[in-house]
LOTORKE-402534 format. One record per atom (N, C-alpha, C, O): x, y, z; residue in one letter. Coordinates in steps of 0.02 Angstrom, whole numbers, padded with zeros to 5 digits, always signed. Atoms other than C-alpha are relative to their C-alpha. Layout:
REM LOTORKE-402534
XYZa ...
***
This chain:
REM LOTORKE-402534
-00046+00028+00047m +04006+04970+04991m -00031-00064-00032m -00029-00117-00001m +00030+00055+00030p +03917+04855+04872p +00049-00047-00040p +00055-00041-00101p -00046+00050+00033f +04045+04713+04836f -00038-00061-00014f -00081-00082+00025f +00024+00067+00016k +03999+04554+04749k +00055-00039-00031k +00104-00010-00053k -00053+00041+00031i +04099+04408+04683i -00029-00037-00057i -00089-00050-00059i +00022+00032+00061k +04092+04322+04515k +00059-00034-00032k +00115-00009-00025k -00055+00030+00037r +04197+04202+04413r +00017+00043-00057r -00026+00073-00089r -00025-00044+00052v +04304+04294+04289v -00022-00025-00069v -00024+00014-00117v +00021+00029+00065y +04245+04178+04151y -00073+00018-00019y -00094+00008-00076y +00071-00020+00012e +04065+04242+04166e +00002+00069-00037e +00048+00109-00027e +00003-00063+00037p +04014+04385+04049p -00014+00058+00046p -00042+00050+00100p +00015-00060-00037r +04004+04561+04110r -00076+00010+00005r -00113+00002-00043r +00072-00014-00014g +03835+04602+04191g -00009+00072+00002g +00039+00110+00011g +00016-00072-00001t +03746+04768+04185t +00008+00028+00071t +00017+00088+00080t -00007-00023-00070d +03758+04776+04376d +00068-00012+00030d +00076-00005+00091d -00068+00018-00025d +03943+04728+04391d +00038+00061+00027d +00080+00054+00072d -00041-00058-00020g +04007+04906+04411g +00072-00008-00019g +00087-00031-00075g -00070+00008+00013m +04194+04907+04422m +00020-00073+00007m +00004-00103+00058m -00019+00071-00001r +04267+04734+04382r +00073-00004+00017r +00116+00023-00019r -00070+00003-00025v +04426+04693+04481v +00018-00075+00010v -00013-00111+00049v -00027+00067-00007l +04523+04531+04461l +00042+00000+00064l +00087+00040+00073l -00035+00003-00064v +04584+04480+04634v +00042-00062+00006v +00057-00083+00062v -00046+00056-00001d +04690+04331+04586d +00071+00021-00014d +00083+00069-00051d -00069-00017+00011r +04878+04333+04592r +00025-00024-00069r +00069+00007-00099r -00019+00027+00065l +04894+04227+04434l -00052+00015-00052l -00111+00019-00035l +00047-00011+00052w +04811+04261+04267w -00041-00065-00011w -00011-00119-00015w +00042+00057+00011p +04661+04144+04239p +00015-00040-00061p +00022-00012-00115p -00015+00048+00054r +04696+03991+04130r -00050+00008-00058r -00110+00012-00047r +00042+00001+00060g +04628+04001+03953g -00038+00062-00016g -00078+00063-00063g +00039-00062+00012l +04563+04177+03963l +00044+00052-00033l +00097+00068-00006l -00036-00054+00034k +04620+04309+03839k -00010+00064+00037k -00066+00077+00060k +00009-00064-00034k +04652+04479+03917k -00056+00043-00033k -00092+00080+00000k +00051-00042+00033s +04541+04556+03784s -00071-00023+00017s -00118+00016+00009s +00066+00027-00017d +04396+04444+03840d -00018+00008+00074d -00075-00005+00093d +00009-00001-00071a +04414+04475+04025a -00044+00058+00023a -00075+00052+00076a +00042-00059-00018a +04323+04645+04029a +00017+00024+00069a -00029+00034+00109a -00024-00023-00063l +04427+04703+04177l +00008+00076+00004l +00021+00110-00046l -00017-00070-00009d +04442+04876+04250d +00064+00008+00040d +00097+00059+00039d -00061-00001-00041a +04584+04829+04368a +00019-00073+00016a -00023-00117+00014a -00023+00062-00022w +04690+04684+04420w +00042+00015+00063w +00094+00048+00059w -00031-00015-00060m +04741+04690+04601m +00032-00067+00029m +00002-00100+00071m -00035+00061-00018k +04867+04546+04625k +00016+00002+00076k +00015-00049+00111k -00025-00009-00066e +04923+04618+04792e -00050-00021+00054e -00030-00037+00110e +00053+00015-00048v +04756+04583+04879v -00013-00074+00005v -00048-00097+00050v +00008+00073-00002a +04765+04396+04838a +00040-00034+00055a +00087-00003+00081a -00040+00034-00051p +04829+04268+04962p +00072-00009-00024p +00086-00011-00084p -00069+00011+00017s +05015+04243+04971s +00009-00065-00037s -00031-00111-00028s -00010+00063+00033p +05087+04109+04858p +00004-00062+00045p -00020-00116+00028p -00008+00053-00047e +05130+04004+05010e -00070-00024+00026e -00084-00083+00031e +00066+00018-00026l +04952+04011+05079l -00043-00030-00054l -00079-00078-00040l +00039+00026+00056r +04873+03980+04908r +00022-00071-00015r -00021-00113-00028r -00026+00067+00013t +04985+03826+04881t -00020-00047+00057t -00038-00105+00044t +00019+00040-00057w +04950+03762+05057w -00074-00020-00004w -00092-00078+00006w +00072+00011+00004f +04760+03780+05034f -00018-00049-00056f -00055-00097-00044f +00014+00044+00058a +04752+03699+04861a -00074-00013-00012a -00093-00066-00038a +00073+00005+00008h +04563+03728+04861h -00029-00063+00033h -00078-00092+00008h +00024+00057-00038d +04539+03587+04988d -00056+00025+00046d -00042+00063+00092d +00057-00022-00042p +04366+03614+05066p +00010-00012+00076p -00016+00026+00117p -00016+00014-00069g +04428+03536+05228g +00047+00050+00032g +00049+00054+00094g -00046-00050-00026k +04557+03674+05248k -00030+00071-00004k +00004+00119+00014k +00028-00069+00014f +04439+03820+05208f -00006+00042+00062f +00011+00101+00059f +00006-00042-00062a +04405+03877+05387a +00068+00026+00022a +00075+00084+00040a -00067-00023-00019d +04590+03881+05426d +00030+00050-00052d +00064+00098-00034d -00021-00045+00052f +04628+03959+05258f -00028+00070+00010f +00008+00120+00004f +00033-00064-00010s +04501+04096+05292s +00031+00041+00054s +00042+00101+00047s -00030-00038-00059a +04578+04140+05460a +00071+00023-00019a +00090+00079-00002a -00069-00020+00020r +04755+04142+05388r -00003+00056-00050r +00038+00102-00047r +00003-00053+00051y +04703+04247+05240y -00021+00066+00031y +00005+00119+00014y +00021-00062-00034r +04612+04373+05351r +00060+00033+00039r +00065+00094+00044r -00056-00027-00035r +04771+04390+05452r +00048+00034-00052r +00078+00086-00037r -00043-00029+00056e +04869+04425+05287e -00032+00067-00020e +00004+00115-00034e +00032-00061+00022l +04739+04557+05244l +00004+00058+00048l -00001+00116+00028l -00001-00054-00051k +04752+04655+05408k +00057+00047-00018k +00114+00026-00027k -00049-00054+00014g +04842+04818+05373g +00024+00002-00071g +00073+00036-00085g -00021+00003+00069s +04854+04782+05187s -00021+00064-00037s -00079+00083-00040s +00016-00060+00038a +04869+04938+05083a -00046-00014-00059a -00088+00027-00076a +00042+00020+00057a +04790+04845+04937a -00072-00007+00021a -00117+00010-00018a +00068+00007-00025l +04637+04806+05044l -00031+00071+00008l -00090+00081-00007l +00025-00066-00008g +04621+04990+05082g -00017+00033-00067g -00066+00070-00073g +00012-00025+00066e +04633+05033+04897e -00066-00030-00029e -00106+00005-00060e +00061+00033+00025l +04498+04907+04856l -00061+00025+00038l -00115+00033+00009l +00057-00030-00039r +04386+04973+04994r -00017+00069-00028r -00076+00086-00034r +00012-00066+00029a +04408+05148+04921a -00035-00004-00067a -00077+00039-00082a +00032+00009+00064l +04356+05085+04751l -00076-00010+00008l -00115+00013-00033l +00069+00017-00011g +04191+05025+04825g -00041+00056+00033g -00101+00047+00046g +00039-00054-00032r +04141+05192+04905r -00048+00028-00050r -00028+00060-00099r +00054-00029+00041g +03975+05237+04826g -00014-00033-00067g -00058-00010-00104g +00013+00032+00065k +03983+05118+04678k +00011-00075+00007k +00049-00097+00050k -00011+00071-00003p +03972+04933+04646p +00066-00023-00025p +00093+00005-00073p -00061+00030+00023v +04127+04826+04632v -00010-00076-00004v -00036-00105+00044v +00003+00073+00007t +04134+04647+04568t +00069-00025+00007t +00113-00007-00032t -00062+00033-00011l +04278+04545+04636l +00001-00062-00043l -00041-00107-00033l -00005+00056+00049l +04329+04422+04498l +00052-00050+00022l +00106-00031+00044l -00045+00053-00019f +04410+04254+04534f -00007-00056-00050f -00056-00060-00087f +00000+00053+00048a +04453+04100+04432a -00018-00069+00028a -00029-00116-00010a +00012+00064-00033a +04421+03961+04558a -00070-00028-00024a -00115+00010-00042a +00061+00031+00021h +04283+03836+04516h -00058+00007+00050h -00116+00017+00030h +00053-00004-00049d +04188+03842+04681d -00015+00071+00020d +00029+00108+00042d +00018-00070-00014p +04091+04002+04706p -00003+00015+00075p -00007+00073+00094p +00003-00015-00073k +04087+03982+04897k +00065-00012+00036k +00079+00019+00087k -00062+00016-00033i +04254+03907+04940i +00058+00025-00041i +00089-00013-00079i -00052-00033+00035n +04378+04030+04871n +00020+00064+00037n -00017+00088+00080n -00025-00060-00034h +04480+04181+04926h -00041+00061-00013h -00041+00106+00029h +00042-00059+00015a +04362+04307+04842a -00055+00001+00052a -00072+00055+00076a +00054+00001-00051a +04224+04251+04963a +00023+00027+00065a -00012+00066+00097a -00031-00025-00061v +04340+04282+05110v +00012+00075-00004v -00002+00111+00044v -00016-00068+00013l +04393+04447+05037l -00061+00041+00007l -00062+00092+00042l +00063-00037-00003k +04214+04505+05012k -00025+00003+00073k -00048+00056+00095k +00023+00002-00070a +04170+04454+05191a +00042+00049+00042a +00015+00082+00086a -00042-00047-00038a +04319+04553+05257a -00018+00073-00014a -00020+00115+00030a +00020-00071+00022l +04269+04709+05157l -00067+00018+00029l -00075+00075+00052l +00066-00018-00024t +04087+04699+05211t -00004+00000+00075t -00043+00038+00103t +00000+00002-00073a +04121+04655+05391a +00026+00064+00031a -00001+00088+00080a -00030-00062-00027r +04229+04807+05420r -00047+00060-00014r -00052+00106+00026r +00046-00056+00018a +04102+04920+05333a -00059-00004+00049a -00084+00047+00073a +00056+00006-00047g +03966+04850+05444g +00017+00023+00069g -00023+00057+00102g -00020-00021-00069s +04063+04875+05605s +00010+00076+00003s -00002+00106+00056s -00009-00073+00000a +04103+05056+05553a -00070+00031+00002a -00079+00082+00036a +00069-00028-00001k +03916+05088+05523k -00029-00007+00071k -00061+00039+00096k +00026+00010-00068r +03873+05015+05693r +00032+00049+00050r -00002+00073+00095r -00032-00047-00046k +04000+05124+05780k -00027+00070-00004k -00035+00105+00046k +00024-00069+00010t +03934+05283+05703t -00076+00008+00016t -00099+00065+00025t +00069-00005-00015t +03751+05242+05738t -00017-00017+00072t -00076-00018+00090t +00011+00014-00069r +03773+05198+05922r -00025+00060+00035r +00003+00115+00029r +00029-00058-00037p +03665+05307+06033p +00047+00026+00055p +00081-00013+00089p -00043-00030-00050r +03757+05426+06147r -00034-00005+00068r -00095-00005+00073r +00027+00002-00068s +03735+05415+06333s -00024+00070+00020s -00002+00120-00008s +00029-00068-00019s +03636+05555+06419s +00028+00020+00067s -00011+00037+00112s -00028-00020-00064r +03757+05595+06559r +00002+00074+00005r +00025+00101+00056r 
***
């Protein structure tokens, strides 16, 4: 699953693949016609309460990441997003200013971590009992 993240304000790249906005709110100052989106998945964004609590404070990012991962567990929207990435690139779009301290970075890590653990499980050698 080749997921990557990118600010929604950046132009479409040739390697973006499917472009999915993962913010709950529409990005400020961006016309829908200029967004070049393939999908908008509000449901996979952090809850309004968590987003408000975090307020993009770098000092809260570790705790925010843990809380957001808990919200993502068992999320149907996360499963849909994972399915979109099977065999093709998906760019997760976000509006936050910081490219490293934002929910899309946590979301990408959650998507790639599970994919990596699934691969490790299937490639584990069998015992010779």
